[in-house]
Structures are given as C-alpha cells and as structure tokens.
N, C-alpha and C positions, 0 to 999 in steps of 0.2 A: 504494500500500500504506500502510495506517495504521501509525503508529509504535507499537511495543509500550510500554505504560505502564511508567514507572519504578517498581520495587517499593520501597516504603518499609518499612524494617525497624524493629523496635521500638527497637533500639539502633543508631543509625547510626554506623559507625566514623568517618566524616568529622566528625560533630558532637563525638564524644568526643575525637578527636585535636585538634580545634580548641581545645577547652577546656583540654586538657592542654598544648598548645603555649603558651598564654597563661601557665599556671603555670610552665612551664620558663623562659620569658622573664623572668618576675618573679623566679624563684629565682636567676637569674644575677646579680642585683644584691646578694644577701646570702649566697651559698653559702659564702664564705670563713669568715665568723664562725660559721656553723652547723657547718661541718665541723671547725673548730678546737675548738669546745666538745665535739663528739661524740668527738673523739680524746682530749681532755684529761680528760673525766669518767671514762672507764673506767681511765685511767692512775692518777688519784687514788684511785679505789675499790680498785684492785688494790694500790696502795702501802699504803693504810690497812687494808684487810681481808685481802687475800691475803698480803702480806708482814708487815705489822705484827701484826695479830690472829692470823694463821696461824702465825707463828713463836713466839708467846707462849702462846696459849690452845689453839689447835687444831693443834698441831704434828704430832699423830699422823695427821692427815688425816680425811676424811669419806667414808664409804661406799667405801673403797678408793682414793680419789683424794686427791692433795695439795689443800690448801685453795685454792691458786692455781688449780688446774685446776677445782675445784668452783665457785669464784666466777667465774672467767673465762668458763666456758661458761654459767653462769646469768645473767650480766649481759647476754646477748643479749636476754633478755626485757625487762629494764629499759630498754635502749636503744630497743627497738621501741615499748613503750607510751608513752614520753616523746617519741618523735619521730613518733607517729601520733595518739594521742588528744588530747593538748594542742594541737598545731598545728591539728587539725581543728576543735576547739571554738572556739578564739579566731579562727582564720582565717576560718571560715565565718561566725561572728557579725559580724565586722568587715566582711567583704565584702558581707554582706546588709544590715546595719543602718546602717552608717556610710558605706561607700564606694558602696553601691548597685550593686556590680559585677554581681550576679546579675540585676538588672532589665535591664541592658544585654545580658547574654548571652542571656536568655530572649526578648529582642526579635528575636534572630537565629533561624534554624531549628534551635533546640536546645530540648528539653523538660527538665522537672525530672529525670526518670529518667536521661537522658543526662548532665545536669550533675552529679548526685550520683555517678554511676558514674565519670565522668572525675575528679572530685575524689578519690574513694576510691582509684582506681587510682594517681593521681599520689602521694598521700600514702603508699600502700603501697610504691610503687616506691622512693621516697626513704627510707622507714623500713627497707626491706629492706637497703639499702646501709649505712645507719648502724648497723643491728643487727649487722652483721658486724665493726664496729670493735673491740668488746671482744675478739673472738677474735684479731684482728690484734695488738692490744696484748698479749694474753696470750702470744703466741708469744715475745715478748721476756722474759717472766717464767717461761718453762719449759714452756709447753703445746706438745705435739708436734702438728703438722698431720697430718690424715688425709684420705683421699679422701672419706670420708663427709661431711666438713665442706662439701663442694660443695653439699650439699642445704640447708644452713642458710639461704642467701638465700631459697630457695623457702618454707621453713617460716616465716621472718620475714615474707615478703610476704603469705602467707595470713593470718597473725595480724594484720598491720597493716591489712589490708582490714577485718577485723572491728572493730578499735579505731578506725580512721579513720572508719568508718561510725558507730560509737558516738558519736564526737565530733561528727559532722555532725548526728546525731539529737538530741543534747543541745542543740546550737546552734539547732536548729529548734524546740526546746521551751521553753527558758528565756526570760524576758522581759527580764532585765537581765544584763549581763556579769558583775557581781559574784556572781551565783548559781552561777557555775562553781566557786566555793570549796566549795560543798556537795558537788558532784560529785567534786572532787579529794580532799576529805577523807573522804567516805563510800564512795567507789567505787574510785578509782584507787589511793590510798595503801594500803588493805587488800589489793587485788589484787597490788600491787607487793611488799608485805611477806610475803605468804603465797604465794609462788611457788616456794619452794625455791631461791632465789638465794643467800642467805647462810647458811642452815642447812637441814638436811634436814627434810622434812615429817613423817617418821615420829617426830620428837621432840615433835610437837605433841599436845595432847589428842585423843582419838578423834574428837570432833565436828568439830574444825577439820581433821583429816585428811580426813574425808569431804567437807567443804566445799571443801577445796583441790583435790579432783579435778574440781570444776566450774569451776575457775579456768583460763581459756584460757592465761594466762601460765605456769602450772605445766605445762600440756601442752606448751607451746613449750619450756620449760626441759628437760623430759624428752626431747623429740625432739632438741634440740641435743646433749644429752649422749649420746644414742643414736648420733647421727651421729659424734660424736667418739670414743666408747669402745665402741660396739657396740649395735645395736638389740636390743630384746626384742619378743616377740610382741604385747604390749599396746600397743606404739607404733603399730600399725595403727589401733587404736581411738582413740588420741590424735589421729592425723592426721584421721580421719573426724570427730571432734568439732570440730576446728578448721575443717573445711570447713563443717559445719553452723553454727558460730558466725559465720563470715564471711558466709554466705548470709542468715541470719536478720537480722543487724545491718544488712546492706546494704538489705534490703527495709524494715526499720523506718526507716532513714535516708531512703529515697525517700518513704515515707509521711509522715513528719514534715515534710520540706521541702516536699512538695506542699501540705500544709495551711498552711504558713507563707507560701509564695510565691504560691499560686494561689487557694486557698479563701478 
C-alpha cells in the first residue's frame, strides 16, 4: 500500500511554534527589565495624572467615573501600543538587517507568511499581558475589579496583533532605522494622544471626534471601559472593527516582508 501524502497547510503550526519558541527563549534573557518598566510606567502615570491632576483639576470626575478609574482603564491602550508597535518595528528591522536572523529561519521549512504570523502572535501575546498591568496597578488606586475585566487580555491581544503587524510592515518598508522617528511622531504619538486615555473624546472639535472613531486605540479604550463598567450596544461594532484592523494589518505585514525578504 502506498503511503498517503502528507498534507501541507498554508500555515503550518509546527513552523509557527518553532519561530515563537525561539522568541520565548530570547525573551527569557531580558523579561525582568521589560516587566519592571511595564509595572513602573502605569504607576507613575497614575500618580501624576490620576492622583495629582485628578485631585486638583478634574476632581469632579469624567463621564461619571473618578479620574483614576478613567485613566487606569484607558492606559491599557497605551501599554498595548508601546509594547507591540515599537518592539515590532525595531525588533524586526534589527533581526532582518543586522542580525540576519530571518535569513537563517527562512532556510528552514518556514515561509514568510508563517514567520510574520509567528512574530505577530508572539508580540500580541506579550502585549496582551503587559496591557493588563495598568488595571492591576489601578486596583491599588481604587479601581474595583469586575468579571468583565477577564475579557481585557483578549481585547488587548486582538489590538496588539494589528499594531504588531503594523510595526512589522513598517520595518519591511523603511530603508534606515532612523526613519522610525517619522512613524513614531506622525502615527503612533497622535494615535496615543487621541485615544480617550487622559481626556474624553467628546471634548475635542467635531472633526477630531470623527477621526478618533477610526483610531483602533480608542476602540480598545472603549471596550476596556465597557468590560469594567458595562458594555453598550456599539461595543459590538468596536470589536468587529478591531478584528478587521488586525486582519488587514497582518496581510499588509506579510506582503511587505515578502517583498523585503524574497522579491
């Protein structure tokens, strides 16, 4: 009897797992410093904005929430973008251009789509954990835990896939590492500032309010606050928007890295 041929899938789990296991092994060498900063940053923000600013300027609260609750839930988005987009940009560029890591990986039975998928999944997994740290720190400042908050890691993971893929796509596009400054200044910083983290979007001019609704970070902030204080019907549309964002950016990342590594 002839043996049945082995079916090769488009995304082989073994290939993706292999790439991710390498990232995990590498992460074990610097996880302490990364985790320390991820815990310290939300603490500083909450002390500066939630306690300091909130007790002097915004003591009456925002949209029915204390300012600590408002900032603490909103900072999940801040933690997610800074632990996904930036590491993806710099990490991908360094591994491709300087370390030649991707050349070695692609010499194994791994294609670019599997490589990008594994990188995006690992970045998203890590960012979803760090994205929860602001909530954990906020508990010490008066935020009450709720069962809905168990959905926050999933929302953060989905958003981080999109921003991790964005970072990979940028790394597959720029020619020099200092060009990341343009992306950080023109894209990441505006998204971070107009996400409803530190002030409500409805206080902005009408044009910026409309633009904010296309900001994935704003959608994440609203989903996190929904998980903490009660969802609204529109949150289903926000979740669908994040799914589309993650899918589209993943495909763009695969396309850009294919042109950079293969074409």
